[in-house]
C-alpha positions in Angstrom: 127.9 84.5 118.9 126.9 82.0 116.2 125.0 78.8 116.3 126.9 75.8 115.1 125.6 73.6 112.3 124.3 71.1 114.8 120.9 70.2 116.2 120.0 70.7 119.9 119.4 67.9 122.4 116.0 68.0 123.9 115.0 66.5 127.3 111.6 66.4 129.0 112.0 66.5 132.8 110.3 67.3 136.1 111.7 70.6 137.5 112.0 69.6 141.1 113.9 72.9 141.9 110.7 74.9 141.5 107.9 73.5 143.7 104.6 75.1 142.8 102.5 74.5 145.9 102.2 71.9 148.6 98.4 71.6 148.6 95.8 72.2 145.9 94.0 70.6 143.0 95.8 68.7 140.3 94.1 68.4 136.8 91.0 70.0 138.4 90.1 66.7 140.1 91.0 65.4 143.5 93.0 67.1 146.3 96.6 66.1 146.9 99.0 66.7 149.8 102.3 66.0 148.0 104.4 68.8 146.6 103.8 69.3 142.8 106.3 70.4 140.2 106.1 71.7 136.6 107.0 69.6 133.6 109.5 71.3 131.4 111.4 70.7 128.2 115.1 71.7 128.0 116.8 72.2 124.6 120.6 72.6 124.7 122.2 74.4 121.8 125.9 74.4 121.0 127.4 77.7 120.0 130.8 79.2 119.3 132.1 82.6 120.3 135.6 83.7 119.5 136.6 80.2 118.8 135.3 78.8 122.1 132.4 76.4 122.2 129.6 77.2 124.6 126.2 75.8 125.3 122.9 77.7 125.6 119.8 76.3 127.1 116.2 77.1 126.4 113.5 76.0 128.8 109.8 75.4 127.9 107.1 74.9 130.5 104.5 72.3 129.5 100.8 72.5 130.4 101.0 69.8 133.1 102.3 69.6 136.6 102.7 66.4 138.7 104.1 64.9 141.9 107.3 62.9 142.2 105.2 59.8 142.7 103.3 60.3 139.4 106.4 61.2 137.5 108.2 58.2 138.7 105.3 55.9 137.8 105.2 57.3 134.3 109.0 57.0 133.7 108.9 53.4 135.0 105.9 52.6 132.7 103.6 51.8 135.6 100.7 54.1 134.7 97.6 53.3 136.7 95.6 56.4 137.2 93.9 58.9 134.7 96.2 61.6 136.1 99.3 59.5 135.3 97.9 58.8 131.8 97.5 62.5 131.1 101.1 63.1 132.3 102.4 60.4 130.0 100.5 61.8 127.0 101.9 65.3 127.7 105.5 64.0 127.8 105.0 61.9 124.6 103.4 64.8 122.8 106.3 67.2 123.8 108.9 64.6 122.7 107.2 64.0 119.4 106.9 67.8 118.8 110.6 68.2 119.4 111.5 65.2 117.2 109.4 66.6 114.4 111.1 70.0 114.5 114.5 68.4 114.5 113.7 66.1 111.5 112.3 69.0 109.5 115.5 71.1 109.6 119.1 70.5 108.7 120.1 73.3 111.1 117.9 74.5 114.0 118.7 77.8 115.7 117.5 78.6 119.2 115.1 81.2 117.8 113.5 78.8 115.2 113.2 76.0 117.7 111.5 78.3 120.2 109.0 79.7 117.7 108.0 76.2 116.5 108.0 74.5 119.9 105.6 77.2 121.2 103.1 76.3 118.6 100.0 75.0 120.3 99.1 71.4 119.9 100.9 68.4 118.6 102.9 68.7 115.4 100.8 65.8 113.9 98.1 68.3 113.1 98.0 69.9 109.6 98.2 73.4 111.0 101.3 72.6 112.9 103.2 71.5 109.8 101.9 74.6 108.0 103.5 76.6 110.9 106.9 74.9 110.3 106.7 75.8 106.6 105.7 79.4 107.3 108.5 79.8 109.9 111.1 78.5 107.4 109.8 80.9 104.7 109.8 83.9 107.0 113.3 83.1 108.3 114.4 83.1 104.6 112.6 86.4 104.2 110.2 84.9 101.6 107.3 86.9 103.0 105.1 86.6 99.9 105.3 82.8 99.9 104.7 82.7 103.6 101.6 84.8 103.1 100.1 82.3 100.6 100.8 79.3 103.0 99.2 81.2 105.9 96.1 82.0 103.8 95.8 78.3 102.9 96.3 77.2 106.6 93.6 79.7 107.7 91.2 78.5 105.0 91.7 74.8 105.9 91.5 75.5 109.7 88.2 77.3 109.0 86.8 73.9 107.9 88.5 71.7 110.4 90.7 73.4 113.0 92.5 70.4 114.5 92.5 67.9 111.6 95.3 65.4 111.5 96.9 63.9 108.4 95.4 60.4 108.7 92.0 62.1 108.5 92.8 63.7 105.2 91.3 61.4 102.6 89.8 61.9 99.1 86.2 62.3 100.4 87.5 64.7 103.1 89.3 66.8 100.4 86.1 66.8 98.3 84.2 68.2 101.3 86.9 70.7 102.0 86.7 71.9 98.4 82.9 72.3 98.6 83.4 74.3 101.8 86.0 76.6 100.2 83.8 77.1 97.2 81.3 79.0 99.4 83.8 81.9 99.7 86.6 81.3 97.2 86.8 81.2 93.4 88.3 78.2 91.5 91.8 79.8 91.3 92.0 80.5 95.0 90.8 76.9 95.8 93.5 75.5 93.5 96.2 77.6 95.1 95.1 76.5 98.6 95.2 72.8 97.5 98.6 73.1 95.9 100.0 74.5 99.2 98.2 71.8 101.1 99.7 69.1 98.9 103.2 70.5 99.6 102.5 70.3 103.4 101.2 66.7 103.1 104.5 65.8 101.3 106.4 67.4 104.1 104.5 65.3 106.6 105.3 62.1 104.7 109.0 63.1 104.6 108.9 63.7 108.4 107.2 60.3 108.8 104.2 61.8 110.4 101.9 60.0 108.0 102.4 56.9 105.8 103.2 57.4 102.1 100.3 55.1 101.3 97.9 57.6 102.8 98.8 60.2 100.2 95.4 61.4 98.8 96.5 63.6 95.9 97.1 62.7 92.3 95.6 60.7 89.4 93.0 58.3 90.6 92.6 60.1 93.9 91.9 63.8 94.5 93.0 65.9 91.5 93.5 69.6 92.0 91.3 71.4 89.5 92.9 74.1 87.4 91.7 77.6 88.3 90.2 80.0 85.8 92.2 83.0 85.0 90.2 86.1 86.0 92.6 88.5 84.3 91.2 91.3 82.3 93.2 92.4 79.2 92.9 95.8 77.6 93.1 95.8 73.8 95.1 98.4 71.9 92.1 100.8 71.5 91.3 100.6 75.2 95.0 101.1 76.1 95.2 104.1 73.9 92.1 105.6 75.6 93.8 105.1 79.0 96.9 106.9 77.8 94.8 109.9 76.8 92.8 109.9 80.1 92.9 113.2 81.8 92.4 113.9 85.5 93.2 116.5 88.1 93.3 114.0 90.9 97.0 113.3 91.7 96.2 109.9 93.3 94.4 108.7 90.2 97.0 110.2 87.9 99.7 108.3 89.9 97.8 105.0 89.7 97.2 105.2 86.0 100.8 106.2 85.2 102.2 103.4 87.3 99.9 100.9 85.6 101.0 102.1 82.2 104.7 101.9 83.4 104.1 98.2 84.1 102.5 97.7 80.7 105.3 99.5 78.9 107.9 97.5 80.8 106.8 94.2 79.3 104.1 93.6 82.0 106.7 93.6 84.8 105.3 92.8 88.3 104.9 95.7 90.7 107.3 94.1 93.2 110.0 94.6 90.5 109.0 98.2 89.9 109.2 99.3 93.5 112.4 97.2 94.3 114.2 98.8 91.3 117.2 100.8 92.3 119.2 103.2 90.2 122.0 100.7 90.0 119.6 98.5 87.9 119.4 101.2 85.2 122.3 100.6 82.8 122.2 103.5 80.2 118.6 103.3 78.9 117.9 99.8 80.0 116.6 98.2 83.2 118.7 95.1 84.1 117.8 93.3 87.3 116.8 89.8 88.4 113.0 89.3 88.9 112.1 89.4 92.5 109.7 86.4 92.0 112.6 84.2 90.9 115.5 85.9 92.8 116.4 82.5 94.3 116.4 80.7 91.0 118.6 80.9 87.9 116.2 82.7 85.6 117.7 85.3 83.3 117.7 89.0 84.3 115.0 91.4 83.3 116.3 93.3 80.3 113.8 96.1 79.5 114.6 99.1 77.3 113.4 102.4 78.9 111.0 104.0 76.4 110.3 107.8 76.4 106.9 107.0 78.0 108.6 105.1 80.8 111.1 107.8 81.4 108.3 110.3 81.7 106.8 108.3 84.5 110.2 108.1 86.2 110.6 111.9 85.9 107.1 112.5 87.2 106.8 110.1 90.0 110.3 108.8 90.6 113.0 109.7 93.2 114.8 112.5 91.3 116.5 114.0 94.4 118.6 111.0 95.2 119.8 109.0 92.2 122.6 107.2 93.9 123.2 103.5 93.0 121.4 102.2 96.1 118.4 104.6 96.0 115.0 103.2 94.9 113.7 104.7 91.7 110.2 104.9 93.0 110.2 105.7 96.7 108.3 103.1 98.7 110.8 100.7 100.3 113.7 101.6 102.5 117.0 99.6 102.9 116.2 98.8 106.5 112.9 97.1 105.6 112.7 93.3 105.7 110.8 91.4 103.0 107.7 91.0 105.2 107.6 94.8 105.7 108.1 95.4 102.0 105.3 93.1 101.1 103.0 94.9 103.5 103.9 98.3 102.0 103.5 96.9 98.4 100.0 95.5 99.2 98.9 99.0 100.5 100.3 100.7 97.4 98.8 98.3 94.9 95.5 98.7 96.7 95.6 102.5 96.1 96.6 101.9 92.5 93.6 99.6 92.1 91.4 102.2 93.6 92.7 104.7 91.1 91.9 102.3 88.2 88.4 101.9 89.6 87.9 105.6 88.7 89.8 105.8 85.4 88.6 102.5 83.8 84.9 103.3 83.8 85.8 106.8 82.4 87.2 105.2 79.2 84.1 103.1 78.7 85.1 99.7 80.3 82.8 97.9 82.7 85.3 95.3 83.9 87.3 95.7 87.1 91.0 96.2 86.1 93.8 95.7 88.7 97.6 96.1 88.8 98.1 92.5 87.6 96.1 93.1 84.5 98.9 95.3 83.1 100.7 92.0 82.5 97.7 90.4 80.7 97.2 93.5 78.7 100.8 93.7 77.5 100.5 90.0 76.3 97.3 90.5 74.5 98.2 93.9 72.9 101.5 92.4 71.7 99.6 89.5 70.1 97.2 91.9 68.6 100.1 93.7 67.0 101.2 90.4 65.4 104.1 89.4 67.7 104.7 85.7 67.9 103.8 83.9 71.1 107.4 82.7 71.6 108.7 86.3 71.8 105.9 87.4 74.1 106.7 84.4 76.4 110.4 85.6 76.5 109.3 89.2 77.3 107.1 88.0 80.2 109.9 85.8 81.6 107.7 82.6 81.4 109.5 79.3 81.6 107.0 77.6 79.2 104.8 78.6 76.3 101.9 77.0 78.1 102.1 79.8 80.8 101.9 82.4 78.1 99.0 80.7 76.3 97.1 80.9 79.6 97.5 84.7 79.5 96.2 84.7 75.9 93.4 82.2 76.2 90.8 85.0 75.8 92.6 86.5 72.9 91.6 84.0 70.2 87.9 84.6 71.0 88.3 88.3 70.4 90.2 87.7 67.1 87.6 85.2 65.9 84.7 87.5 66.7 86.3 90.4 64.8 87.1 88.0 61.9 83.5 86.8 61.8 82.3 90.4 61.6 84.7 91.0 58.7 83.4 88.0 56.9 79.9 89.2 57.1 80.7 92.5 55.6 77.9 95.1 55.3 74.6 94.4 57.0 72.6 96.8 54.8 70.0 95.1 52.7 70.5 95.4 48.9 67.3 95.2 46.8 67.2 92.4 44.2 67.6 93.5 40.6 64.4 93.7 38.5 64.2 91.0 35.8 63.2 91.9 32.2 60.8 89.5 30.4 62.3 87.6 27.5 60.8 87.8 23.9 60.0 84.1 24.0 58.0 84.4 27.1 56.2 87.5 25.7 55.4 85.6 22.5 54.2 82.6 24.5 51.8 84.8 26.4 50.6 86.3 23.1 50.0 82.9 21.5 48.2 81.9 24.6 45.9 84.7 24.3 45.2 83.8 20.6 44.4 80.2 21.6 42.0 81.4 24.2 40.3 83.6 21.6 
């Protein structure tokens, strides 16, 4: 059974076939004697099976119940009591939520609609639109992106749980930033704000908030660029790490996998662990970067050096080298992207722990992580005299500016070393002794004669 490329019809109705009780409290105030019924939403989806159109219905129970009298008054627009006002608001909120979901999607499956409609609250809240975006990303198996949006949603909700878009102004964003700064660095705040800006644009497109209320951009709230916290090993430090010895298999594995990323042009670890034997063509790795698998970026094209091959032979899957087998056993074919992301996070955490043991042993005080293999590759390549354009190509960056951000600490290191070379030796050299000239000696003698 497949869902057609159509949107469902949604109706809010009083389910008179399912009386709840004949006596009791309604909205926790007042006792009634009339029969009460639940308010429900019914979404009807058109499907096709073996060439025959069919219809599937999904029912959703709202939080309110009411009598026939109250429901009739609301439908006729004759609201007179607080109870009837609450019923009307519940119906309007459910209708708006359904409308928002339908506007946000070209195609809505029964599963997607169910997940979104069950989100608590009205879709005019910031968190509810975040939920729509997260649901879309997860349905497309973009687990990594969904994780970033969820982190941003949680951070914003920590400051104001039920904030609505009209409340989001420039002063409000400044206060949010100050709140986030208590627990987040500048880079994380910038990422949260970038995702928030995307959500606000979605709300404008869905006509939840007016375009004139947009608070981001020049002359309004400007997202501050984050500071790169990347640590880059220089060539001397990298050589020390290569010579590092350990009997701890977990530490050995972590160091070797970090070096593999370094040797492979700083390739991301998601690409390392998603690499299958079909991606190895001769002595070259050829595969699309996982980060841009939905785009049109060129393939990774990385020669396998002897050092890389040694890591594959030591830690790779050598028992099954079939085309579909993963080179480094971590993922399985049955795993969804969300499950792969979870396994990758665990593995990278263990590699970071290994680096926490190895890096101090080579004399470094900085904390080095998996991602720093990429920064280190860039800086070591520059230290070896490679042009920035070539480094940018190896890293797979779209612009030179992205590469310059990786290398922004490199000029400082070069300048410091150059300054030391300019100074030369710091040993003090004694000044040469000067010999007295004959003229001066004669003058002194004449002076003595005059004195006499």
